[in-house]
C-alpha positions as CSV (number, residue, x, y, z in Angstrom):
1,M,194.5,130.9,113.1
2,P,192.6,132.3,110.5
3,Q,192.9,135.3,108.9
4,H,189.5,136.3,109.0
5,R,188.7,134.5,112.7
6,Y,186.5,137.4,115.3
7,P,188.0,138.0,118.2
8,D,187.8,135.9,121.5
9,P,184.9,137.4,122.8
10,D,183.2,137.9,119.7
11,I,183.1,134.6,118.9
12,A,181.9,133.2,122.2
13,A,178.9,135.5,122.2
14,V,177.7,133.9,119.1
15,Y,177.7,130.5,120.4
16,R,176.2,131.6,123.4
17,V,173.4,133.0,121.9
18,I,173.2,130.1,119.7
19,Y,172.9,127.6,123.0
20,E,170.8,129.7,125.2
21,R,168.0,130.5,122.1
22,R,165.0,129.3,123.5
23,D,161.4,129.1,121.9
24,V,159.5,131.1,124.2
25,R,156.0,130.4,125.1
26,H,155.8,133.0,128.1
27,F,155.6,136.4,127.8
28,L,156.0,139.9,129.8
29,P,153.4,142.7,128.0
30,D,155.5,145.2,127.8
31,P,156.1,146.8,124.2
32,I,159.5,146.2,122.1
33,D,161.4,149.7,121.3
34,P,160.8,150.5,118.2
35,E,164.3,150.6,117.2
36,I,165.5,147.1,118.7
37,F,162.3,145.8,116.6
38,S,163.3,147.2,113.5
39,R,166.8,145.6,114.0
40,L,165.2,142.4,114.2
41,L,163.3,143.0,111.1
42,D,166.4,143.9,109.5
43,A,168.6,140.8,110.7
44,A,166.0,138.5,108.9
45,H,165.8,140.3,105.8
46,H,170.0,139.8,106.0
47,A,169.5,135.6,105.8
48,P,170.7,133.8,103.1
49,S,168.5,132.5,100.3
50,V,169.0,130.6,97.8
51,G,169.6,132.7,94.1
52,F,169.0,135.8,96.2
53,M,165.0,135.1,96.1
54,Q,164.3,136.4,99.3
55,P,161.4,134.7,99.6
56,W,160.6,135.7,103.1
57,R,157.3,138.0,103.8
58,F,156.1,139.3,107.5
59,I,152.7,140.2,108.0
60,R,152.9,142.6,111.4
61,I,149.2,141.8,113.5
62,S,148.8,144.4,115.1
63,D,144.7,144.6,115.6
64,S,143.9,142.8,118.3
65,A,140.9,141.2,116.9
66,V,142.8,139.6,114.5
67,R,145.4,138.4,117.4
68,K,142.2,136.2,118.9
69,D,140.9,135.5,115.3
70,I,144.7,133.5,115.0
71,H,144.7,132.7,118.9
72,D,141.4,131.3,117.8
73,L,143.0,128.9,115.1
74,V,145.8,127.6,116.9
75,E,143.4,126.6,120.1
76,K,141.1,124.6,117.4
77,E,144.5,123.0,115.7
78,R,145.9,122.5,118.9
79,I,142.8,120.5,120.2
80,L,143.2,118.5,116.7
81,T,146.6,117.8,117.4
82,A,146.5,116.9,120.8
83,K,143.9,114.0,119.7
84,A,145.9,113.0,116.9
85,L,148.4,112.3,119.3
86,N,146.4,109.5,120.7
87,K,148.5,108.3,124.6
88,R,150.4,111.5,124.8
89,E,146.6,113.5,124.1
90,D,146.7,114.4,128.1
91,E,150.0,115.2,128.3
92,F,150.4,117.3,125.3
93,M,147.2,119.3,126.3
94,K,149.0,119.8,129.4
95,L,151.9,122.3,127.5
96,K,152.2,125.8,126.9
97,V,151.9,126.5,123.3
98,E,151.7,129.6,122.2
99,G,152.0,133.0,123.8
100,I,149.8,134.9,121.5
101,L,147.4,136.9,123.3
102,E,150.4,137.7,125.9
103,C,153.1,138.9,123.8
104,A,154.1,142.4,122.7
105,E,153.9,141.6,118.4
106,V,153.1,138.6,116.7
107,L,154.5,138.4,113.4
108,V,153.3,135.9,110.3
109,A,156.7,134.6,108.7
110,A,155.0,133.9,105.2
111,L,156.7,132.1,101.5
112,C,156.3,134.9,99.1
113,D,154.1,134.8,95.6
114,R,154.9,134.0,92.2
115,R,157.8,131.5,93.7
116,D,158.2,129.6,90.6
117,E,159.4,132.3,88.8
118,H,162.5,131.6,90.4
119,V,164.7,128.8,88.8
120,F,168.0,129.5,90.6
121,G,168.9,126.5,92.8
122,R,165.4,125.3,92.9
123,R,164.6,123.2,89.6
124,T,165.5,120.4,92.0
125,L,164.9,121.2,94.9
126,P,162.0,123.7,95.0
127,E,162.0,123.3,98.6
128,M,164.9,125.9,99.0
129,D,162.3,128.8,99.5
130,L,161.2,127.2,103.0
131,A,165.1,126.6,104.3
132,S,165.6,130.3,102.8
133,L,162.7,131.4,104.9
134,S,163.6,129.0,107.8
135,C,167.0,130.7,107.8
136,A,165.3,134.1,108.2
137,I,163.6,133.3,110.9
138,Q,166.5,132.0,112.5
139,N,168.3,134.9,112.5
140,M,165.8,137.3,114.0
141,W,164.9,134.4,116.2
142,L,168.9,134.3,117.5
143,A,169.3,138.7,117.0
144,A,166.0,138.4,119.8
145,R,168.1,136.3,122.3
146,A,171.2,138.9,122.2
147,E,168.4,141.7,122.6
148,G,167.5,139.9,125.8
149,L,163.9,139.5,123.9
150,G,162.0,135.7,123.9
151,M,160.4,134.5,120.5
152,G,158.3,131.9,119.5
153,W,157.8,129.9,117.1
154,V,153.6,128.0,116.4
155,S,153.4,125.8,114.0
156,L,149.6,124.8,114.8
157,F,147.2,126.1,112.5
158,E,145.7,125.0,109.2
159,P,147.1,127.1,106.7
160,Q,144.2,128.0,104.2
161,A,142.5,129.4,107.1
162,L,145.1,131.7,108.2
163,K,146.2,132.9,104.6
164,A,141.7,133.6,104.3
165,L,142.0,135.4,107.5
166,L,144.8,137.9,106.5
167,N,144.2,138.4,102.8
168,M,146.7,136.3,101.6
169,L,147.2,136.0,98.0
170,E,146.5,131.8,96.8
171,D,150.0,130.9,95.8
172,S,151.9,132.6,99.0
173,H,152.3,130.5,102.3
174,P,152.2,130.8,105.5
175,V,155.0,128.6,107.7
176,A,155.1,130.2,111.2
177,I,153.1,132.7,113.4
178,L,156.0,134.4,115.8
179,C,155.7,135.8,119.0
180,L,158.4,138.4,120.2
181,G,158.3,139.8,123.6
182,H,160.1,140.4,126.8
183,V,160.0,137.6,129.1
184,E,161.0,137.4,133.1
185,K,163.4,134.7,132.8
186,F,164.7,132.5,130.0
187,Y,163.9,129.1,130.2
188,D,167.2,127.1,131.2
189,K,166.9,124.2,129.1
190,P,164.7,123.8,125.7
191,M,160.8,123.6,127.3
192,L,160.2,120.8,126.1
193,E,162.9,119.5,127.9
194,Q,162.0,120.6,130.6
195,E,158.9,119.3,130.6
196,M,160.2,115.9,129.5
197,W,158.6,115.4,126.2
198,A,161.4,115.1,124.5
199,G,165.4,114.9,124.9
200,R,168.0,116.1,122.7
201,K,170.3,113.4,120.6
202,D,173.5,112.6,120.6
203,I,175.2,114.2,117.9
204,N,177.2,110.9,116.7
205,D,173.6,109.2,116.2
206,L,172.7,111.7,113.5
207,L,176.4,112.4,111.3
208,F,177.2,109.9,108.8
209,E,180.1,109.1,107.2
210,N,180.1,109.1,102.9
211,T,176.9,106.7,102.9
212,W,173.9,106.6,105.2
213,N,173.8,105.0,108.5
214,S,177.6,104.6,108.3
215,P,179.2,106.3,111.4
216,C,181.9,108.7,111.6
217,R,185.2,107.1,112.8
């Protein structure tokens, strides 16, 4: 048994929160305890980052008018996305894709400005700043689920419009609108799987050995 292995109940809790995490769209309006909210932010801030650059920035949306403006941006993109889906337009329009007006907290997760100054780990892979921010978002997501809170990642927006709305610097970049809040219940399966939009692929179809498309033995 590995020397640094956690006790069995701790390991089980880690796997449980991974498998029970959901991209939530349905929220209750109850406020989040400030101490819990602080813990979620701290969990995000302890994510790994390439070159320890810590590129994540979070904008807390406390102004209801700004929240409404963000919702309007998402709704505009929702309609454009539906049209781009052609045959699946009607099916897509029936999906609930965000909970911006219902959730307790809205955060905009963004990449910081002046990222070109960070070369360590990014010289050939500049997108590693995005990978680092994604790790921070996932940390928050898992911590929220462990705290009994729901979180949803909304990506339906035009980045330049959101930047202008939030007075973001030109070389910063918004990546996600995060909805956080209490829920009546968590979905039994990912919502898009429940709604039969898509299904989970078999991991064996995604795992190769030595060369691309060479199945593992």
